[in-house]
N, C-alpha and C positions, 0 to 999 in steps of 0.2 A: 684638316685642321693644321695650321701652321705652327711651328715651334718657336717660341720667343727666343730661345737661346741659339738658334741657327741663322747664320747669315751666309749668303753665297756672294763672295766678292771676287773682283777682278785680280789676276795674278800681278804680284809686284816682284821685282828682282829679289827682295828679301825673303821671298817664299821658295827660292830654288831648293834649299835643303829639305824642306818639308815635301815638295813635289818629288824629289828623288828618293827620300826615305820611304814615303807612302807607297810609291810604286815599286821599288826594290823589294820590299817586305813581301808583297803578294807574289811578284814575279818569282822570287826565289823560293817561295814556299810550294809553288805549285810547278815551277817550270826552271828555266835558266835565264840568265841575262844574255841577250844577243848583242852584237856590236852596235846596232842602231839603238838599242836601249840605253847603253852608257852614254852615247852621244847625245840623244835627246833629253835625258834626265840631268845631264851635266850641263847642258847649254840649251834650255828650252827656248830662251829668247832668240837664238839663232835658228833652231830647227822648227820652231812653231810660230812664234810671234812675228818675226820679221818677214815671213811669208804668209801674211794675212790671216794668221791663226789666232786663236784665243785660248786662254787658260783661266779656269775658274778655281777658286779654292772655297772650301767649306770651313767656316769658323764656327764652332760650338763652344759657347760659354767662354768667348775670347781666346780659344785655342784652335789652331789649325788641325783639322782632323780629316780633310779629304780633298780630292782634286779631280778634275776631268779637263781634257783638252779637246779642242777642235782644230784639227789640222787641215788647212786648205789643200784640196786636191786639184780642183779646177773650177772655173766660174760655175757657180751654183751647186757645188759639191764639196762637203766637208767630211772628214773622217773623224768619228768619235773615238778618242783613244786616251790612254793613260789615265783611266779612271780607277780611283783606289780610295778606300775609307779605312781609317785607323781600326784595328781590331776592337779596341776598347769602346768604340762608338758604332758598332755594327747593330742593325735592328732599329735604329732611330730614323730611318727613311732618309738619311743623308745622301745615299746614292741616287734615290729617285729625285730629290731636290736638286742634285748636281745635274742630272740628266735633263730635267725639265728646263732648268736654266740654260743649259747648253743649247737645247732645241730652240729656245727663244733667242739666243744670241745668233744661231745660224739663220733663223728667219729674218732677223735684223740685218743680216749680211746679204739678203736675197737669195739664200740657199733654197734649192728645191729638193735636194737629196742629201741625207747623212748616211754614210757607210760606217760599219765598224767590222773588225775582225777579233774573233774571240776563240775559246775553246770550250767545248761542251762539258768539260769537267767542272767549269764554273757555273754550276747549275743555277744559283740564286741570280747571278748577273744575267744568265740567258733568260730566265723567267722575267726579269725586270725589262729587258729590252723587248720582250714579246708583249708585255702589258703596255709599253709605251707605243706599240705599233710597228716595231721592227719585224721584218720577215726575212727568212733565210733565202739567199740568192747563191748562184754558183761561186764557189771559193777560188779566189786568186789572191795575189798579194804578196807582200815582202816579208811576212813573219812565219818562221819555221814552226812555232808553237801554235799557230791557228789552225783550227780545223773546221771553222765555220765563219761564213761572212753573212752579215745581215745588212738591210738597208731600210731607211724610213723615208718615204716620200712626204714632204711637207709643203 
């Protein structure tokens, strides 16, 4: 059942502060900011959008409350990254809506695979990814805080 108060919209430059705040909040709660985090969160257009990536924002009752990015890895492969939902809006299936919309965006870009890096301490996120069809694969990647890599073949 869709929520009439929820819209998933494309990122605009005016969303940068929301993109940064939403992501910093959860990163700093569970982990630490890495150099790449500062770069991507402060310059998402440069690090994601200019290189064939996409960013989606969740607007709930006209307030920006969530985000997710698709970072281009190579032809046919995107990385699902920088997903966050405001604490006050947890439990409203906003993360699921963002993820489903991101998967559709990746399909529209002719992607065949979406990868993600996470940490098993984020149990709710890992469960969502599994429900969406992501499976664990051998870990590699650029993030020190990641202890799991997952992929979805679409």
